[in-house]
C-alpha positions in Angstrom: 102.7 -29.9 -52.1 100.5 -27.8 -50.6 96.4 -28.2 -50.5 95.9 -25.7 -53.0 98.1 -25.8 -55.5 97.5 -28.1 -58.9 98.2 -31.6 -59.5 101.5 -31.4 -61.6 100.1 -32.4 -65.2 101.1 -35.4 -66.8 103.7 -35.9 -69.5 102.7 -37.1 -73.4 104.3 -40.6 -72.3 102.1 -40.8 -68.7 99.0 -40.1 -71.1 100.4 -42.5 -73.7 100.6 -45.2 -71.0 97.3 -44.4 -70.0 95.7 -44.4 -73.0 97.5 -47.9 -74.4 96.1 -49.5 -70.7 93.0 -48.4 -71.4 92.6 -49.6 -75.1 93.5 -52.9 -74.0 91.5 -53.4 -71.3 88.9 -52.4 -73.8 90.0 -54.9 -76.0 90.2 -57.8 -73.0 86.6 -57.0 -72.2 85.3 -56.7 -76.1 86.8 -60.7 -76.3 85.6 -61.9 -72.8 81.6 -60.6 -74.1 81.8 -62.2 -77.5 83.7 -65.4 -76.6 80.9 -65.9 -74.1 78.0 -64.5 -76.4 79.1 -66.0 -79.5 81.7 -69.2 -78.1 85.3 -69.1 -79.2 85.3 -70.3 -82.8 82.8 -67.6 -84.1 84.7 -64.3 -82.4 86.9 -63.0 -84.7 89.9 -60.5 -83.9 88.0 -58.4 -86.4 84.8 -58.5 -84.0 87.0 -57.7 -80.8 88.4 -54.6 -82.0 85.5 -53.1 -84.1 83.6 -54.1 -80.5 86.2 -51.6 -78.9 86.1 -49.3 -81.4 89.8 -49.9 -82.5 91.3 -51.0 -85.5 92.3 -54.4 -86.2 96.1 -53.3 -86.0 95.7 -51.7 -82.8 94.7 -55.3 -81.9 98.1 -56.8 -82.6 99.6 -54.4 -80.8 98.4 -55.4 -77.6 97.6 -59.1 -78.5 98.8 -62.2 -80.7 95.5 -63.4 -80.7 91.7 -63.6 -79.3 92.7 -66.2 -76.7 95.2 -64.3 -75.2 92.9 -61.0 -75.1 90.3 -63.4 -74.0 92.5 -64.0 -71.0 94.0 -60.8 -70.7 92.4 -61.1 -66.7 94.6 -64.3 -65.8 97.9 -62.4 -66.8 96.7 -59.1 -64.7 95.8 -61.3 -61.4 99.4 -63.2 -62.3 101.2 -60.1 -62.3 99.2 -59.0 -58.7 100.1 -62.2 -57.1 103.7 -61.5 -58.3 103.7 -58.0 -57.0 102.2 -59.8 -53.6 105.0 -62.4 -53.5 107.7 -59.4 -53.3 105.8 -57.8 -50.6 106.1 -60.8 -47.9 107.8 -60.4 -45.1 111.6 -61.7 -45.6 111.5 -63.9 -42.7 108.2 -66.4 -44.3 109.1 -69.2 -45.9 108.7 -69.5 -49.8 106.0 -71.7 -49.7 104.2 -69.7 -46.9 104.6 -66.5 -48.8 103.6 -67.5 -51.7 100.4 -69.0 -50.1 100.4 -65.8 -48.3 100.9 -63.6 -51.6 97.3 -65.9 -52.8 95.7 -64.7 -49.7 96.6 -61.0 -50.8 95.3 -61.4 -53.6 91.4 -62.9 -52.6 91.4 -60.4 -49.9 91.8 -57.2 -52.1 88.6 -55.6 -52.4 90.3 -52.0 -53.9 90.9 -54.1 -57.0 88.8 -56.9 -56.9 90.2 -59.8 -59.0 88.3 -61.4 -61.2 87.2 -64.2 -59.6 84.6 -61.5 -58.3 82.8 -61.5 -61.8 80.8 -65.0 -62.3 81.6 -64.4 -66.4 85.0 -64.6 -66.3 84.3 -67.7 -64.1 82.2 -69.4 -66.8 85.6 -68.2 -69.2 87.6 -69.5 -66.9 85.5 -73.2 -66.9 85.5 -73.1 -70.9 89.7 -73.4 -70.9 89.3 -76.9 -70.1 87.0 -77.6 -73.1 88.7 -75.2 -75.7 92.2 -76.4 -76.5 93.2 -73.2 -78.2 92.4 -71.5 -75.0 93.8 -74.3 -72.9 96.9 -73.3 -75.0 96.7 -69.6 -74.2 96.1 -70.1 -70.7 99.2 -72.3 -70.3 101.8 -69.7 -72.0 100.5 -67.4 -69.0 100.5 -69.3 -66.7 104.3 -70.2 -67.1 105.3 -66.9 -68.0 103.4 -65.9 -64.3 105.5 -68.7 -62.6 109.0 -68.1 -64.4 108.5 -64.7 -62.7 107.5 -66.3 -59.4 110.9 -68.5 -59.4 112.8 -65.6 -59.9 111.1 -64.1 -57.3 111.7 -66.8 -54.8 115.1 -67.4 -55.8 115.9 -64.0 -54.6 114.3 -64.6 -51.2 116.5 -67.4 -50.5 119.4 -65.4 -52.2 120.3 -68.5 -54.7 120.4 -68.7 -58.9 117.2 -71.3 -59.7 119.2 -72.7 -63.3 121.4 -74.2 -59.9 119.2 -74.7 -57.8 115.7 -76.5 -57.6 114.2 -75.3 -54.6 112.6 -72.3 -56.2 111.1 -74.4 -59.2 109.7 -76.9 -56.4 108.1 -74.6 -54.3 106.3 -72.7 -57.2 105.3 -75.9 -58.7 104.1 -77.2 -55.9 102.2 -73.8 -54.6 100.8 -72.4 -57.7 99.7 -76.2 -58.6 97.4 -76.0 -55.9 96.1 -72.5 -56.7 95.2 -74.5 -60.4 93.5 -77.3 -58.7 91.3 -74.7 -56.7 90.7 -72.5 -59.2 89.6 -75.1 -61.7 87.6 -77.4 -59.0 85.4 -73.7 -58.2 85.3 -73.2 -61.9 83.4 -75.7 -62.2 81.0 -75.2 -59.3 77.6 -73.9 -59.2 77.7 -71.3 -56.3 78.6 -67.8 -57.6 80.0 -66.3 -54.3 83.9 -65.6 -54.6 84.5 -66.4 -50.7 83.7 -70.0 -52.0 87.2 -69.5 -53.7 89.0 -68.5 -50.7 88.0 -71.2 -48.8 88.8 -73.8 -51.6 92.4 -72.3 -51.6 92.9 -72.3 -47.8 92.2 -76.2 -47.8 94.0 -76.6 -50.8 97.2 -75.5 -49.3 95.7 -76.6 -46.2 95.8 -80.4 -47.4 99.9 -79.7 -49.2 101.1 -78.5 -46.2 99.5 -81.1 -44.5 101.0 -84.1 -46.6 104.6 -82.8 -46.4 103.9 -83.2 -43.1 102.7 -86.8 -42.6 105.3 -87.5 -45.6 108.2 -85.9 -43.6 107.3 -87.6 -40.6 107.2 -91.4 -42.7 110.9 -90.7 -43.7 112.1 -89.6 -40.1 110.2 -92.8 -39.1 111.6 -94.9 -42.3 114.9 -93.8 -41.7 115.8 -94.5 -37.5 114.3 -97.7 -38.8 
């Protein structure tokens, strides 16, 4: 395409997708604002739809409930981590590839993740205090990790229903990330860089412990 040529017009389907994405983002933003302002128990789906200037029916096309809407940021970042995992070098081990994908997510300044927003940090901290939020978060987490397992299985060229390795790697690597996130969310410093440091220490601890366990096992076997 020449520099002076007009950009091709978006198709009706493209326009619908853009509109749907913006509507979903507006609903998610409204849900976060209201939950932080009022507390989960005092927020209704109708109130979220009203703040986003859409109908109750429109809300239901995007989310199963207010908890899913409020935690949509975790779903989006889970998808971004998985996209980064697919793009990691093929010669990396699965554990290092997952760690690298998390590092790519943390370092992304073009589309900053939710951890750069103090309000979302407060909402993440509330997950441990609100059973309904926790249940919604667990559903989102499981979906993201199931996709990670499929990606790791593809990297290994194996069937995850028969080979435990993808599930074990993702369970360990994602568990480390969750532990770091929970520790960070309970803190008082709003600096996003602190999360990156915590994640680094957490993965170093996992890899170091695995190495120590392997060395101990090797010594025991030789004895």
